[in-house]
N, C-alpha and C positions, 0 to 999 in steps of 0.2 A: 504494500500500500504506500502510495506517495503522500508526503506531507502537503497539507493545504498551506500555501504561502499567504501570509497576511497581505491584503491588497491595498491598504491605505493606513493613514495615521489614526483612523478610528478604532483600529484593533488595539485593545488594551494590553498593557504588560501584565505578566503573571509572575508570582514568586512562590517558592516552596522552601521550607526550612526543615532540615533533619536535626534531630536533637539526641542528647545523651540518654534520654528516657522521657517519661511523661511525669507531669506533676511537679510538686515542690522540689526545688534543688536542681531540676533539669536545666540545660543550657543548650544553645545552638552549637552545632558542630559543622554544619554545611548549609550554605544558602545558594540557591540557584534562581536565576531570573531569565525570562524571555521577554524581549522588548517588542514594541509594535511592529518593527520590521522583520521579526523572526530571529534576530541574533540572540544567542544564548551566552550566559556567563555563569560560572559556578566557582565557589571558593570553599575550601575546607578551612575551618576555624580552629586555631590552636587554643585550647582552653586556658583561661586565666588561672593562676595558681589556686585561687579560692573556689574555683568551679570543680568540685570533686565528685558530684553525683555521677554514677555510671551504672546503667542497667544493661546487663548482658543480653537480655531479651531484645532490647532496642538494637544492640549491635548485631544480633543475628538477623534482624529485619533489614537494616540499611547496609550492613557489611563493612562499616567503617570502624577500624580499631583505634584504641587510644594511642598506640604506637604510631600509626599512620598520621594521626592528627599532630602528634608531637614532631614528627619528621617533616610533614608536608603542609601542615596548617599555617595559615597567615594569622597575624596578630589581630585581635578584635578591632583595634583602631584602623587597621588597614582595610579590613572587610567593610566596616562602617563607612569609611571614606569612599570606597569603590561603589557601594550601594548608593550613597548620596550623589556621586558623580553621574551614575547611569539613570537614576530615578528622580532627581531633584525636581520638585514642583508637580510631579505626576501622582496619580492614584494607581496603585498596583494591587492586583487582586489575588486572593488566596482562597483555597477551598477548606482551609483549616485555620480560619481567622482566630478562633479561641485559643489555639496553641501557638500559632506563629506570632501573634501580637506580643505576648509576654517574652518570647524568646528574642524577638527583635529589640524589645525594650531593654532586655538584659545586655544584649550586644552593644547598643548605643550608650547605655549607662556605663558600661565598662570602658568604652572608647572615650567617654567624656565629651561627646559631641551630640548636637540635636539631630534627630532623624528629619530629613528634608523632603520626605515624601509621605504620602498617606497610604495606609494599608486598609483595605476594605474586603469584605466577604464577596466571593464570586456571586453569591445570591443577589447582591445589589444590581447585577447586570441582567438578571433573568426574570422573565415573567413566569406565570404558573405552568404554562405548556412547556417552556424550556426547563424549568425545575424538574418536571416529571420525566423529561428526556435525558437529563444530565447524567445520572449514574449509569443507565444502560449504554448510553453513547460512550461514556468514558471507558467502561469496561471493554466494549467492543473495540475501540481504538487502541487500547492498551495491548490487546491480543494481536490485532492486525499490524500494529507498528512494532511489535516485539520490544516494547519499552522495558528497560531495566528499571523496575519500580523501586521506590524508596531511595532514589538518588535525586538530589534536589533539581538539577537542571532538566533531567528527563521528566520528572514529575511536573515541572513548570511548563515544559513543552506540551505535555499531555493535556494540561489544563487549557492552554491556548488552543490546541487542536480541537478539544471538546467544545470550547466556546465557539470557535469558527463553524463547526459542523452543526451544533445545536441552533445557533443563530441563523445559519443559512437554511437549514431544514424548516425552521419555524417561519422565516420570512417568505419562503416559497410554498408553504402549505396552503395558503389561502386561495 
């Protein structure tokens, strides 16, 4: 299956964050974005010294080890600066707003800089028909595109592809 290429600047950017686990004490370990033009960026994040929570179950899902983060991860301040550079003044969308918002807040707090973009739930882009089509479309695309799931840039790309297809199908259904 071929990717649908965003056709104009009205295609929103999407973000996905992978983390050390869920809940209290968890922190971001990878962030991926896909921009309106379809370009993707992804960064591993080296944990701050006081970020100690680690859930082996989460590692089994995303496949990112603590050793890999230590060796290849970028400092939180560097990742925050890169996110601001690519997303400043924009609204970026997530399908896990309730998780991604506190992880991004933790990243920017550690970096000591303000977040210069707005994070919003993908639900804000969808009407009721699109909401009903979202999950089945996303699952079908994940299989068709052979996405490596639970890696941030791949998941962000899958979100954008799902939005493009759900929006297209809905706009041509009438």
